[in-house]
C-alpha positions in Angstrom: 0.0 0.3 -0.2 1.3 3.4 -1.0 0.1 7.1 -0.6 0.8 10.5 -2.2 0.6 13.7 -0.4 0.4 17.3 -1.5 3.2 19.6 -0.9 0.8 21.8 2.0 0.3 17.9 3.5 4.0 16.7 3.5 5.3 19.9 5.4 1.6 19.5 8.4 1.1 15.3 7.3 1.6 14.6 10.2 -1.7 13.4 12.4 -2.6 14.5 15.5 -3.4 11.5 18.2 -7.1 12.2 17.9 -7.2 12.7 14.1 -5.2 9.0 14.0 -8.1 7.7 16.7 -11.4 9.6 14.8 -9.8 8.1 11.2 -9.7 4.6 12.8 -13.2 4.9 14.3 -14.7 6.4 10.7 -12.8 3.7 9.0 -14.9 1.3 11.4 -18.1 2.9 10.3 -17.0 2.5 7.1 -16.5 -0.9 7.0 -20.0 -1.6 8.9 -21.8 0.6 6.6 -20.6 -1.6 3.8 -21.5 -4.4 5.7 -25.4 -2.7 5.7 -24.9 -1.8 2.4 -24.6 -5.8 1.2 -28.2 -6.4 2.8 -29.8 -3.1 1.2 -29.8 -4.2 -2.4 -27.8 -2.1 -5.2 -24.6 -2.8 -6.9 -22.5 -5.1 -4.6 -19.2 -3.8 -6.2 -20.0 -0.3 -4.4 -21.0 -2.2 -1.0 -17.4 -3.7 -1.4 -15.6 -0.7 -2.3 -17.1 0.9 1.1 -16.0 -2.2 2.9 -12.9 -2.1 1.6 -12.6 1.6 1.8 -13.3 1.3 6.1 -10.2 -1.4 6.2 -8.0 1.5 4.2 -9.1 4.3 6.5 -8.6 2.4 9.4 -4.8 1.5 8.3 -4.4 5.6 7.8 -4.8 6.0 11.2 -2.4 4.1 12.0 0.2 4.9 9.5 -0.9 8.7 10.7 -0.4 10.6 7.8 -3.0 12.5 5.6 -2.9 11.3 1.9 -4.3 12.6 -1.1 -4.4 9.2 -2.6 -4.4 5.5 -2.0 -2.5 2.8 -3.9 -3.5 -1.0 -3.2 -1.8 -3.5 -5.7 -2.4 -0.8 -8.7 -5.7 0.5 -7.6 -6.2 4.4 -6.7 -8.5 5.2 -4.4 -9.1 9.3 -3.6 -10.9 10.9 -1.0 -13.9 12.3 -4.4 -14.0 8.0 -5.2 -14.7 7.4 -1.0 -17.3 10.1 -1.0 -19.2 9.0 -4.4 -19.0 5.5 -3.1 -21.2 6.9 0.3 -23.0 8.5 -2.4 -24.2 5.8 -4.3 -25.3 3.4 -1.4 -27.2 6.2 0.1 -29.5 6.2 -3.0 -29.4 2.4 -3.2 -30.8 2.3 0.9 -33.2 5.1 0.1 -34.6 2.9 -3.2 -35.0 -0.4 -0.7 -37.0 2.1 1.6 -34.3 1.4 4.1 -34.2 4.7 6.2 -32.1 3.0 8.9 -29.4 2.5 6.5 -29.7 5.7 5.0 -29.3 7.5 8.1 -26.3 5.5 8.9 -24.8 6.2 5.9 -25.3 9.7 5.5 -23.5 10.0 9.4 -20.5 8.2 7.8 -20.2 10.8 4.7 -20.4 13.6 7.2 -17.6 12.0 9.2 -15.2 11.2 6.1 -16.3 14.9 4.3 -15.1 16.5 8.2 -12.2 14.2 8.8 -10.8 15.1 5.1 -11.3 18.7 5.6 -10.2 19.2 10.0 -8.4 16.2 10.6 -10.3 15.3 12.8 -13.9 14.1 13.6 -17.0 14.5 16.1 -17.5 11.8 18.9 -20.4 9.8 16.9 -23.8 10.0 19.1 -23.8 5.9 20.3 -20.5 6.5 22.3 -22.5 9.8 23.2 -25.2 7.9 24.5 -23.4 4.9 26.0 -21.5 7.5 28.0 -25.3 8.5 29.3 -26.8 5.1 29.9 -23.0 4.4 32.1 -24.3 7.4 34.3 -27.3 7.0 35.1 -27.0 3.7 35.8 -24.1 5.2 38.5 -26.7 7.8 39.8 -29.3 4.7 40.3 -26.8 2.5 41.8 -23.8 4.3 43.2 -22.5 1.4 44.7 -22.6 -0.9 42.2 -19.3 -2.0 39.7 -19.8 -1.7 36.4 -17.3 -2.4 33.5 -17.0 -1.2 30.1 -16.6 -3.9 27.4 -13.7 -3.2 25.3 -14.4 -2.9 22.3 -17.6 -4.0 20.1 -18.8 -7.6 19.5 -22.6 -8.6 19.0 -21.4 -11.8 21.8 -20.4 -9.5 24.2 -22.9 -6.6 26.1 -21.9 -3.2 26.1 -21.0 -3.3 30.2 -20.9 -6.2 33.2 -22.8 -4.8 35.9 -21.9 -6.2 39.2 -24.3 -5.9 42.4 -24.0 -7.9 45.2 -23.9 -11.5 44.1 -25.8 -10.8 40.3 -24.1 -10.0 37.6 -26.3 -8.4 34.8 -24.9 -7.3 31.4 -26.1 -4.1 30.2 -26.5 -3.6 25.8 -27.4 -0.3 24.9 -28.8 0.4 21.5 -28.8 3.6 19.9 -31.4 5.0 17.0 -30.4 7.7 14.8 -34.2 8.2 14.4 -36.3 7.1 18.2 -39.0 6.3 16.1 -37.7 3.5 14.2 -38.8 0.4 16.0 -36.1 -1.7 17.6 -36.6 -5.1 16.6 -33.6 -7.1 18.4 -32.5 -8.6 15.3 -28.8 -8.4 17.0 -29.5 -9.8 20.6 -29.6 -13.6 19.6 -25.5 -14.0 20.0 -26.0 -12.2 23.5 -29.1 -14.3 24.3 -27.0 -17.6 23.2 -23.9 -16.5 25.2 -26.1 -15.9 28.9 -25.2 -18.2 31.6 -27.6 -19.3 34.6 -26.2 -16.4 36.3 -26.7 -13.7 34.4 -29.6 -11.2 33.4 -29.5 -9.0 30.4 -31.0 -5.3 30.0 -31.3 -3.7 27.0 -31.0 -0.3 27.0 -32.8 2.0 23.7 -33.4 5.0 22.8 -35.9 3.5 20.6 -40.2 4.3 21.3 -41.1 1.4 20.2 -39.4 -2.2 21.5 -42.8 -4.1 20.4 -40.5 -6.1 17.5 -38.1 -7.3 20.1 -40.8 -9.0 22.2 -40.6 -12.5 20.1 -37.1 -12.2 20.2 -36.6 -12.8 24.2 -40.0 -14.5 24.5 -38.0 -17.8 25.5 -35.8 -15.4 28.4 -37.9 -13.1 30.1 -37.2 -14.0 33.7 -33.9 -12.6 33.1 -33.6 -10.5 29.6 -35.7 -7.2 29.6 -36.0 -4.4 27.1 -36.5 -0.3 27.8 -36.6 2.7 26.4 -34.8 5.3 27.8 -33.1 8.8 26.3 -32.4 10.9 29.2 -32.8 11.2 33.4 -36.4 11.7 32.7 -36.5 8.4 32.1 -34.3 6.7 35.2 -37.9 6.0 37.0 -38.1 2.7 34.5 -34.4 2.2 34.5 -34.8 2.2 38.2 -37.6 -0.5 38.0 -35.7 -2.9 35.7 -32.6 -2.6 37.6 -34.8 -3.7 40.9 -36.2 -6.5 38.3 -33.1 -7.9 36.9 -31.0 -7.7 39.9 -33.8 -8.5 42.3 -33.1 -8.3 46.3 -29.6 -7.1 45.9 -30.5 -4.1 44.5 
């Protein structure tokens, strides 16, 4: 893999630590968006390009310099081509009526443009939501031990809450549009790995969680899904914690 820098980039090509972290994060989002696009429809080559560009963005974050072009095995890709690929996938998602994918891809385009322009990107709103959920749990159970999982994986919950003798896994699910229902389609790996001494709380900002009920129907004794968007919803969170932790809460 080779990269080409302009004159100004040669003078100021070194990225800050935050810029590098942002680029790696943006690359991971692009990679994930490419996977989403594969299921949306449209041209498969565009989705593959999106996945590939995500991997390249992550590599650039590790390299620590801003290129104007990237060359892999004799093939070059530019910032313009990255944007064009994302735009094509947005159109495909719109044609398929998949508003969720449209929101994700539009956020990706915005973040890529911001990284190209400034060398950094604003924090992803899903990360802000994770922090807000974590703070809410600490407000309700100040004596609990809450450990955040390193990395993202569908078979690992975002948090592990230990309170007394009970272990509660907490998974946060952020929606760009809270009006879009949460169907619970990503919960299967978590439910499959749930042990006998663990319970699972799924916290989402989606206003409609009815579709996820069928997914957890066989685990309702120790799995619960709630809507939480702000401290105004702390009462619902408290009730769920009391139910799943039992007398230890």
